[in-house]
C-alpha positions, -999 to +999 in steps of 0.1 A: +507+009-156+489+043-158+494+066-187+523+090-182+512+115-208+496+140-184+524+136-159+549+144-187+529+174-198+528+188-163+565+182-158+573+199-191+550+229-184+562+236-148+595+218-145+609+221-180+641+240-188+623+272-198+597+273-171+614+256-141+591+264-112+586+235-087+571+260-063+543+267-087+537+230-093+536+224-055+512+253-050+490+240-079+488+206-063+474+221-032+444+236-050+427+204-063+430+173-042+418+150-070+444+164-095+470+161-068+461+125-061+463+116-098+496+134-103+510+117-072+499+083-083+515+088-117+547+101-101+548+071-077+544+048-108+574+065-125+595+060-094+584+024-088+585+010-124+611+033-139+595+034-173+616+063-186+652+065-196+674+096-192+673+100-230+634+099-231+632+124-203+655+148-221+635+144-253+601+148-236+608+173-208+640+190-219+664+183-191+696+163-196+709+137-172+740+116-177+723+084-169+691+069-155+703+068-119+710+105-119+676+112-134+657+090-109+677+105-080+664+139-092+629+127-096+629+112-061+641+146-048+613+163-067+587+139-054+600+144-018+598+182-023+563+181-037+548+155-013+571+148+016+583+182+027+617+176+012+641+204+003+639+222-030+654+199-057+687+210-072 
């Protein structure tokens, strides 16, 4: 499993409660293909292995989810927005 520290830092900085800007994250990912690939690989690992709990995500990123399913649903929507042309995550 890849380290999630850099993924968490990026999510906190651009998708945390005080700086929520998925559009800026998406634009930034388009600048450097290598950074984008690494971030995507980490994001895919989060979705595949589900290493985080909703409580951990709240502690590390600052967003509250009632349960893990709700959190992973949001993360899937965010991934789709960033990499699959999905709608803006609500």
